[in-house]
C-alpha positions as CSV (number, residue, x, y, z in Angstrom):
1,X,167.2,99.2,121.8
2,X,168.9,99.4,125.0
3,X,168.5,97.8,128.4
4,X,167.9,99.5,131.7
5,X,171.1,98.3,132.9
6,X,172.9,99.8,129.9
7,X,171.4,103.2,130.6
8,X,172.2,103.2,134.3
9,X,175.8,102.2,133.5
10,X,176.3,105.1,131.0
11,X,174.5,107.5,133.3
12,X,177.0,106.5,136.1
13,X,180.1,106.6,134.0
14,X,179.2,110.3,132.9
15,X,178.5,111.2,136.7
16,X,175.0,111.9,136.4
17,X,172.5,111.0,138.9
18,X,170.5,107.8,138.5
19,X,167.6,107.3,140.9
20,X,167.5,103.9,142.5
21,X,164.9,104.4,145.4
22,X,162.9,101.4,146.2
23,X,160.0,104.0,146.6
24,X,157.6,103.7,143.7
25,X,157.7,106.1,140.6
26,X,161.3,107.6,141.4
27,X,161.6,108.3,137.6
28,X,164.6,108.3,135.4
29,X,163.6,110.3,132.4
30,X,166.5,109.8,129.9
31,X,166.5,110.7,126.0
32,X,169.2,109.2,123.7
33,X,169.9,111.1,120.6
34,X,170.8,109.3,117.6
35,X,174.4,110.3,116.8
36,X,175.0,107.9,114.0
37,X,173.4,110.3,111.4
38,X,176.2,113.1,112.4
39,X,175.1,116.4,112.2
40,X,172.6,116.1,109.4
41,X,168.9,117.1,109.7
42,X,167.0,113.9,109.2
43,X,163.5,115.2,109.9
44,X,162.8,111.9,111.4
45,X,161.7,110.7,114.9
46,X,165.0,108.7,115.1
47,X,166.0,109.2,118.6
48,X,164.7,107.4,121.9
49,X,163.1,108.4,125.2
50,X,163.5,106.0,127.9
51,X,161.9,105.8,131.2
52,X,162.9,103.6,134.3
53,X,161.8,103.5,137.9
54,X,160.7,100.9,140.5
55,X,157.2,99.7,141.2
56,X,156.5,97.3,144.0
57,X,160.3,97.0,144.3
58,X,160.8,95.8,140.8
59,X,162.2,97.8,137.8
60,X,160.1,99.0,135.1
61,X,161.7,100.1,131.8
62,X,160.3,101.5,128.7
63,X,161.3,103.0,125.3
64,X,159.4,105.3,122.9
65,X,160.5,106.9,119.5
66,X,160.8,110.6,119.7
67,X,163.0,113.5,118.4
68,X,165.6,115.5,120.2
69,X,166.4,117.4,117.3
70,X,164.4,120.3,115.1
71,X,162.9,119.2,111.9
72,X,163.3,120.6,108.4
73,X,160.5,123.4,108.8
74,X,161.9,124.3,112.3
75,X,165.5,124.6,110.9
76,X,164.4,126.8,107.9
77,X,161.7,128.9,109.8
78,X,162.7,129.2,113.5
79,X,161.1,131.7,115.7
80,X,164.2,132.9,117.6
81,X,166.4,135.4,115.9
82,X,169.4,133.7,117.3
83,X,168.8,130.6,115.5
84,X,166.9,127.3,115.8
85,X,167.5,125.7,119.3
86,X,168.9,122.1,119.9
87,X,169.1,120.7,123.4
88,X,172.7,120.4,124.7
89,X,173.3,116.7,126.0
90,X,173.5,116.8,130.0
91,X,171.4,116.4,133.1
92,X,168.9,119.0,133.8
93,X,168.0,118.6,137.5
94,X,164.4,119.6,138.4
95,X,164.0,121.3,135.0
96,X,160.5,120.2,134.2
97,X,157.0,120.0,135.5
98,X,153.6,119.1,134.7
99,X,152.0,122.1,132.7
100,X,150.6,123.2,129.6
101,X,152.2,123.1,126.3
102,X,151.4,126.2,124.4
103,X,148.4,126.6,126.6
104,X,146.9,123.3,124.7
105,X,147.4,120.2,126.6
106,X,149.3,118.8,129.7
107,X,152.9,118.0,129.0
108,X,156.2,118.3,130.7
109,X,157.1,122.0,130.8
110,X,160.4,123.6,131.1
111,X,160.6,125.4,134.5
112,X,164.4,125.7,134.9
113,X,167.1,126.9,132.5
114,X,168.7,124.3,130.0
115,X,171.5,124.7,127.5
116,X,170.8,124.8,123.8
117,X,172.9,125.2,120.7
118,X,171.9,127.9,118.5
119,X,172.1,127.5,114.7
120,X,171.1,130.3,112.6
121,X,172.3,129.4,109.1
122,X,169.6,127.2,107.7
123,X,172.1,124.9,105.8
124,X,170.4,121.6,107.0
125,X,173.3,120.6,109.2
126,X,173.3,121.2,112.9
127,X,176.1,123.5,114.2
128,X,177.3,123.4,117.8
129,X,179.5,126.3,118.2
130,X,177.2,128.6,120.0
131,X,175.5,127.7,123.4
132,X,173.0,129.8,125.1
133,X,171.1,129.1,128.5
134,X,167.7,130.1,129.5
135,X,164.0,129.4,129.7
136,X,163.0,128.9,126.1
137,X,159.9,126.6,126.2
138,X,162.0,123.5,125.6
139,X,159.2,121.1,126.6
140,X,158.6,117.6,126.4
141,X,155.5,117.1,124.4
142,X,153.8,115.0,121.4
143,X,153.5,115.4,117.8
144,X,150.4,114.1,116.1
145,X,148.7,110.8,116.3
146,X,151.6,108.9,114.5
147,X,153.8,111.5,112.6
148,X,156.3,110.4,110.1
149,X,158.4,113.7,109.9
150,X,159.5,116.2,112.5
151,X,159.0,119.5,110.4
152,X,158.1,122.3,113.0
153,X,157.1,120.0,115.8
154,X,160.3,120.6,117.5
155,X,162.3,123.7,117.7
156,X,164.4,122.5,120.7
157,X,161.6,120.4,122.3
158,X,161.7,116.7,122.9
159,X,158.9,115.3,120.9
160,X,157.2,111.7,120.9
161,X,156.3,110.5,117.5
162,X,152.9,108.7,118.6
163,X,150.3,110.2,120.6
164,X,149.5,107.0,122.4
165,X,153.1,106.7,123.7
166,X,153.0,110.2,125.1
167,X,149.8,109.6,126.8
168,X,151.4,106.3,128.5
169,X,154.4,108.5,129.5
170,X,152.1,111.3,131.1
171,X,150.3,108.8,133.0
172,X,153.5,107.6,134.6
173,X,154.7,111.3,135.2
174,X,151.3,112.0,136.8
175,X,151.7,108.9,139.1
176,X,155.2,110.0,140.1
177,X,154.0,113.4,140.8
178,X,151.7,112.2,143.3
179,X,154.5,110.8,145.3
180,X,157.4,113.0,144.6
181,X,155.9,116.3,143.9
182,X,155.6,118.2,140.4
183,X,159.3,118.3,139.5
184,X,161.1,116.2,137.0
185,X,164.9,115.8,135.9
186,X,165.5,115.2,132.4
187,X,168.8,113.8,130.9
188,X,169.9,113.7,127.4
189,X,172.5,111.3,126.2
190,X,173.8,110.3,122.8
191,X,173.8,107.1,121.1
192,X,177.7,107.1,120.9
193,X,177.9,107.3,124.8
194,X,176.9,103.6,124.7
195,X,179.9,103.0,122.3
196,X,182.3,104.7,124.3
197,X,181.1,102.7,127.4
198,X,180.7,99.3,126.3
199,X,178.7,97.0,128.6
200,X,180.7,94.3,130.3
């Protein structure tokens, strides 16, 4: 859907750090939220996870289907009394580390504060008027083998649609941790960032 060069340009235009070290596995982990659907709860894995890094001096770029938004069941039956969480776009430096998701399997676990929108009214549209910041377990993890609907796979988490894609993502993260340590930066962009910053 995007090119590595497009992602890098948008990152730089927004003032975010984009890692360009020639050293292997200096990861840029960047999600792109689909803003073409407006504030509707689609319950679909209609967002993109990108990863880019250099290996042996050459750029590697990958994309996978994910959700950056809660699903229908998460919106209607959220666990936090302030409302369902939805990650606020931005760059979160050193915000993730390899660890267990809900004590069950290895994922990228939130270790520093992030900002989330809180939406308590269950009206199936996302509200963005209330923001809180903290440690909420906003992890990067997987859904099922190849999940069709988000439902309650996400209540703020960034969630891979396909288990196999997630395994590949985690393999890359583990290689990176051997060189750079167990600390990862995650950036969330929006698809309209690419419209506002056309590639020339």
